[in-house]
C-alpha positions as CSV (number, residue, x, y, z in Angstrom):
1,M,3.4,-7.7,14.9
2,K,0.3,-5.0,16.1
3,T,-2.8,-4.6,15.6
4,T,-5.8,-1.7,16.2
5,I,-9.6,-3.4,16.5
6,H,-12.1,-0.6,15.6
7,R,-15.4,-2.0,16.0
8,A,-18.4,-1.1,14.0
9,G,-20.1,0.0,17.3
10,T,-17.6,2.0,18.2
11,R,-17.3,4.2,15.4
12,G,-18.4,8.1,15.3
13,H,-22.2,8.6,14.5
14,A,-23.8,11.8,13.2
15,N,-27.2,12.0,11.6
16,H,-28.2,15.1,10.1
17,G,-31.6,13.7,8.4
18,W,-30.5,13.9,4.8
19,L,-27.3,12.3,5.7
20,N,-26.4,8.9,7.8
21,S,-22.9,8.7,8.8
22,Y,-20.5,7.2,10.7
23,H,-16.5,7.7,11.1
24,S,-13.7,5.3,11.8
25,F,-11.3,8.7,12.3
26,S,-12.3,12.3,13.9
27,F,-14.0,14.1,11.3
28,A,-16.1,17.3,11.7
29,G,-18.1,16.6,15.1
30,Y,-16.5,13.7,15.9
31,Y,-13.4,14.1,17.8
32,N,-11.1,10.8,19.3
33,P,-7.7,11.7,20.1
34,E,-6.6,8.1,19.7
35,R,-8.4,8.0,16.2
36,M,-6.8,10.5,14.0
37,H,-5.8,8.5,11.3
38,F,-3.7,5.6,10.3
39,G,-0.6,6.4,9.0
40,A,-1.5,8.0,5.6
41,L,-5.2,6.8,6.1
42,R,-6.9,9.8,7.4
43,V,-10.6,9.6,7.0
44,L,-12.9,6.4,6.3
45,N,-16.4,7.4,6.2
46,D,-20.0,5.4,5.6
47,D,-22.1,7.5,4.3
48,T,-25.9,7.0,3.2
49,V,-27.6,10.3,1.5
50,A,-31.0,10.1,1.6
51,A,-32.7,10.7,-1.5
52,G,-32.4,13.6,-3.8
53,M,-30.0,15.1,-1.6
54,G,-26.0,15.6,-1.1
55,F,-22.7,17.1,-0.5
56,G,-23.2,21.1,-2.2
57,K,-20.2,22.2,-3.5
58,H,-17.2,22.8,-1.5
59,P,-13.6,22.5,-1.5
60,H,-10.7,20.5,-0.8
61,D,-7.0,20.9,-0.9
62,N,-3.9,18.7,-0.9
63,M,-5.8,15.2,-0.2
64,E,-6.7,12.6,-2.3
65,I,-10.4,11.1,-2.0
66,I,-11.9,8.5,-2.9
67,S,-15.3,7.3,-3.0
68,I,-16.7,3.6,-3.3
69,P,-20.1,3.6,-4.0
70,T,-22.3,0.4,-2.6
71,F,-26.1,1.3,-3.5
72,G,-27.4,3.8,-5.9
73,D,-25.9,6.4,-8.0
74,L,-23.8,9.5,-7.0
75,K,-23.2,12.7,-9.1
76,H,-20.1,14.1,-9.2
77,K,-20.1,18.2,-10.4
78,D,-16.1,20.1,-9.8
79,S,-14.4,22.9,-10.2
80,M,-12.4,21.4,-13.4
81,G,-15.7,20.9,-15.0
82,N,-16.1,17.4,-15.0
83,E,-19.8,15.9,-14.3
84,T,-20.3,12.5,-14.5
85,I,-22.7,9.6,-12.1
86,I,-20.8,7.0,-10.4
87,K,-22.3,3.8,-9.1
88,E,-22.0,0.6,-7.0
89,G,-19.1,-1.0,-8.9
90,D,-17.0,2.2,-9.7
91,I,-14.7,4.1,-8.1
92,Q,-13.4,8.0,-8.0
93,I,-10.6,9.5,-7.4
94,M,-9.7,13.6,-6.6
95,S,-6.3,14.7,-6.3
96,A,-7.0,18.6,-4.4
97,G,-3.4,19.2,-5.0
98,T,-3.5,23.3,-5.2
99,G,-7.6,23.2,-4.8
100,I,-10.6,21.4,-6.2
101,A,-14.5,22.4,-5.5
102,H,-17.1,19.8,-6.0
103,S,-20.4,18.5,-5.0
104,E,-21.9,15.0,-4.8
105,M,-25.4,14.4,-4.6
106,N,-27.7,11.7,-4.8
107,A,-29.0,11.2,-8.5
108,N,-31.8,9.5,-7.9
109,T,-35.2,10.9,-6.2
110,N,-36.2,7.9,-5.3
111,K,-33.7,5.7,-3.3
112,E,-30.6,6.7,-1.4
113,V,-27.1,6.2,-2.3
114,R,-24.4,4.2,0.0
115,F,-20.9,5.1,-0.3
116,F,-17.2,5.2,1.7
117,Q,-15.5,8.4,1.7
118,I,-11.7,8.2,2.3
119,W,-9.1,11.0,2.2
120,I,-5.3,9.8,2.3
121,F,-2.5,12.5,3.2
122,P,-0.6,12.6,-0.3
123,D,2.9,12.1,-1.0
124,K,3.4,15.7,-2.6
125,K,2.0,19.0,-1.8
126,N,0.3,21.3,-4.4
127,V,0.1,19.2,-7.2
128,E,-2.4,19.6,-10.4
129,P,-6.1,18.9,-9.2
130,R,-7.2,15.4,-11.0
131,Y,-10.4,13.4,-11.2
132,D,-10.2,10.4,-12.2
133,Q,-13.1,7.0,-11.9
134,Y,-13.2,3.5,-13.1
135,T,-15.4,0.2,-13.3
136,I,-13.8,-2.3,-11.4
137,N,-14.5,-6.4,-12.9
138,V,-16.8,-7.2,-10.5
139,N,-16.1,-10.9,-11.7
140,K,-12.5,-10.7,-10.3
141,M,-13.0,-9.9,-7.0
142,H,-14.8,-13.1,-6.5
143,N,-12.2,-15.2,-4.0
144,N,-9.7,-12.9,-5.2
145,L,-8.4,-9.4,-3.9
146,L,-8.2,-7.7,-6.8
147,Q,-6.2,-4.6,-6.9
148,V,-8.1,-1.0,-7.9
149,L,-6.3,1.6,-6.7
150,S,-2.1,2.2,-6.7
151,P,0.7,4.8,-6.9
152,N,1.3,3.8,-10.9
153,P,-0.8,5.1,-13.6
154,E,0.1,2.0,-15.2
155,D,-1.8,-0.5,-13.2
156,E,-5.3,-1.3,-13.4
157,G,-7.9,1.2,-11.6
158,V,-7.0,4.6,-10.4
159,W,-3.7,5.9,-9.4
160,I,-3.6,8.7,-6.8
161,H,-0.2,11.0,-5.3
162,Q,1.0,8.7,-2.7
163,D,2.9,4.8,-1.8
164,A,-0.5,3.2,-1.0
165,W,-2.8,0.1,-2.8
166,F,-6.6,-0.5,-1.9
167,S,-7.5,-4.1,-3.1
168,M,-11.5,-5.5,-2.6
169,G,-12.5,-8.7,-2.3
170,N,-16.1,-10.9,-2.7
171,L,-15.3,-13.8,-1.1
172,D,-17.2,-17.1,-0.3
173,K,-17.5,-18.8,3.0
174,G,-14.7,-21.3,3.9
175,F,-12.5,-19.3,1.2
176,E,-9.0,-18.6,2.4
177,T,-6.3,-16.3,0.9
178,S,-3.4,-14.3,2.0
179,Y,-2.3,-10.5,1.4
180,T,2.1,-10.1,1.1
181,L,1.9,-5.9,2.4
182,K,3.3,-3.8,-1.2
183,K,6.1,-1.9,0.6
184,A,8.2,-2.2,3.7
185,G,6.7,0.2,6.4
186,N,3.6,0.2,5.2
187,G,1.0,-1.0,7.2
188,V,-3.1,-2.6,6.1
189,Y,-6.1,-0.9,7.1
190,A,-8.6,-4.0,6.9
191,F,-12.3,-3.0,6.7
192,V,-15.5,-5.5,6.2
193,I,-18.1,-4.0,4.1
194,E,-19.8,-7.4,4.3
195,G,-19.8,-11.0,6.2
196,D,-17.8,-12.2,8.6
197,V,-14.3,-12.4,8.3
198,T,-10.9,-13.6,10.3
199,I,-7.8,-12.0,10.1
200,N,-4.1,-13.1,11.1
201,G,-6.4,-14.9,14.0
202,Q,-8.4,-11.9,14.4
203,S,-12.2,-12.3,14.4
204,L,-14.0,-9.3,12.0
205,N,-17.9,-8.5,10.9
206,R,-19.5,-6.3,9.5
207,R,-18.2,-2.9,9.4
208,D,-15.1,-3.8,11.7
209,G,-12.0,-2.3,10.7
210,M,-8.4,-3.4,12.1
211,G,-5.4,-1.7,11.2
212,I,-2.1,-4.0,10.9
213,E,1.2,-2.8,11.5
214,D,4.9,-4.8,11.4
215,A,3.8,-7.2,9.3
216,E,5.0,-8.6,6.1
217,T,1.7,-10.9,5.4
218,L,-1.9,-11.1,6.3
219,D,-3.6,-14.4,6.6
220,I,-7.0,-13.9,5.5
221,K,-10.7,-16.5,5.9
222,A,-14.4,-15.5,5.1
223,D,-16.4,-17.2,7.9
224,T,-19.0,-16.5,5.9
225,Q,-20.0,-15.3,2.7
226,A,-18.1,-11.8,2.7
227,R,-16.5,-8.9,0.9
228,L,-13.2,-7.4,2.2
229,L,-11.3,-3.2,1.7
230,L,-7.9,-3.5,2.2
231,M,-6.0,-0.2,2.3
232,D,-2.2,-0.7,2.6
233,V,-0.7,2.9,2.9
234,P,2.1,4.1,4.6
235,M,2.6,4.4,8.3
236,R,4.9,7.2,8.2
């Protein structure tokens, strides 16, 4: 088993006033040759957007883009005609494919919005662009690693063009569980959203990330009340 630890305080950081962003991997003005990606996981940004502000219309192509709000409301508009609000408890996916333009704005003028922006390399290029969002059953996340994203359109949650699976859990202090990787050759990037956890003997704290390769299972214990995101992705 090979592990890579990214402590919260070692992430890239950019504060633009309207946007306060922490980067687990190289992004925009933050460049670290040792943190370009973890397998198919290219971007993991921890974004806070000020009231009434946001990302104006801009293009993407050939990337699977996932947004997971943790506080507030995010207003989405795109070149396919979608206009919607995503909020805490939702997960959003855009398959950029041949090309898509979108904006993501704070829907509120009286409070910030916080969300994770995640990019996954697709397993095929130039697919037809698509958009989807899903409201997660938070009750199913209690002391359970609930699958919220997969490659399979028939699964609960959202799906993407990649052999990747995301699972999220809200774990009580002292709760222990295990996670079995979904596919041979995949690795898992574990990200602690809140609290403290131990994974395969390694202690992790709030906003720490750990990449795990060459493992079949993970042993997980919540050292405090914790919220955890696991991203099971191809390494090649």
